[in-house]
N, C-alpha and C positions, 0 to 999 in steps of 0.2 A: 504494500500500500504506500502510495506517495504522500509526502507531506504537502497538503494543499493549503497550508497556512504559513507560507514563508513571508518574511519582510523583504521587499524588493526596494532598492533605492539607488539613486545617483545624485548628482549635484543639483538637480532640479526638483526631484519628486521622491517622496517616501510612500510606498504602498504598504499599509499596515493591515493585517487580517481584520476584516469587519467583525465587530461584536455587537450584540444586541444593545449595549449601552451607548453605541455610536448614534443611536436614533436621535438623541437630544442634540448632538453635535451636527448632524446632517439636516435636522429640521429647518434651520434658517435658510439653507440653500434650496431645500425642497420647495420653499415658498415662492421661488422664482418661476412663475407660471409659464414663461416662454420655454422652459426646459421640457415641458410635457406636450408641446404642440404635436409632436410625432410619437409620443409615448404610448405604449400599450396600457400603461396605468398612469393616473394623475397622482403623483406622490406628494402633491401639496395638500392632500387630504390625509390627516394624521393616521387613520386606520390603514390606509393603503401603504404608507411608508413602513408602518409597523409590520404589516403582512409581508411586504417586499423583503425586509431584513430577515424575518423568520424563515421565509421560503429559501432565501439565498443560503442561510446557515444550515438549513436541512439538506440542501443540495450538496453543500460542502461535506457535511457529515456522511452523506451517501457516497462520497468519493468521486463525484463527477463535476465539481465546480471549485474554483478558487475565487474568492471575492475579497476585495480590498476597499478600505477607506483611503482616499487620496489626500495626501498632505503636501502642500506647496512648501518646499524647503526655504525659499526666500522669505516668505512672510510667517511661516510656521502655522499657517491657517489650514483648517480642513477645507478641501476644495470640492469633494464629491465622492463618487463611488464607481467602481468598475469590476468586471469579472472576466475570467477565462472559464467558460462554462460549456455545457453540453459536451463534456469530454467523453469520447468513446475510446476506451483503452484498446479494444479489439481492432478498431479502424485507425488508431493512432492519430486522432484529430480532436480539435476543440474549436471553440468560437469565442473571440473577444467581442464583448459587447456589454449591454446593460450599463453603459457609461453615461454618467451625467456629471458635469463640471459647472460650478457657479460662474456666472457672467464675468466676474472680475478676473477670472483665471483663463477665460477663453482667449485664444490668440497669443498666449504667453509662452508657448512652446511646451507647456506642461503636458498636454495630451500626447505629443510626439515622444517626450521623455518617458512617459508612462507606458505607452504602447511598446516602445523599445524594450523596456524591462520585462513586460509580459511575454513578448515574442521570444526574447532570450530564454526566459524561464520555460516556456512551452517547448521550444526546440531543443535547448541544451540541457535542461534538467529533466523534464518529463519525457523527452524523446519523441515528441509528436512529429508526425510527417506532414500534417496539413493544419493550418490555422485559418479559420474563416472569419469574415466580418460581413455584416449586412446592414443596410440602411433603407429607410423609407425612401422610395423613389423621389419624393418631393424635397427631401432634406439635402439640398445641394451642398451646404456647408460640410456636413458629415461625409458626403460622397467625395468631395474634393480632398478632405483630410485623409481619407482612406487611400485614395490614389497617390497622394503625396508620400505615403509610407512606402510605396512600392508594391502594393497589392495589385493583383490582376482582376479586372472585372470579368465575371463569368456569365452573368445573365440576370434576368429578372423573373421572379416568381410572381405571377399575376394574382391579384386579390388574395394575398398570402396571409395577412394577419389583420385582425380587427383591433383597432386602437381604442383608447378609452372613450372617445366621443362617438363611437359607432362606425366611423369610417373604416372601410376595408382597404388596406394599403397594398401597393405593390412593393415587394422587397427586392433590392438589388444586392446580389451576392458577389463577394470578392474572396480571394484567398492568397495566401503565401505558402509555398511548399518548402520543405526542409532543404531541398536542393537549391532553392533560391535564397535561402536565409543568409549565407555569407555576403552576397552582393547587397541585399536589402539592409542587412546589419551595418555594413560600411557606409551606405548612403544615409541611413537615419542618423548614425553616430556623427557623421561629418556635419549634419544639419543642426545639432544642438551642442556640440563641444565648444 
């Protein structure tokens, strides 16, 4: 069984394993309504945030998810939450997602630094062969960020997921393969050193 509760860090970000007590620390960020425009759940509702954390911790306990609280090194502030989830050990793959970062940290390079650590952990520690990312087709900001990482766009699943407001979204899928990781790693690292 792998340790799915590591602390990952670099000079920009600390990813600390999520705990139920983080709910109070994450609550102020969850109040930023624009974070949930494309969200499957609206975590600005207290019960939803609580359930979200419980569910993430249960998935980690089941051995198919690593979930972190994001801390911005520069300010020392809690910045949000992210996961490497839907891990299939048999298929050697997982998916980075469920990421939400407060407005003040967006565009700061925090997301790239964080994705770098999660990809490195997934490929180099867990031995995954494929790491997926997906985004709502309408979420241009997320889609651009995923492509900037060096992920390959694979296609769109039409009417794939129903989000919190009832809209059934199209999901655009991306991936990075283990064979591509050395090149992607060098590219990302040069972007935030």
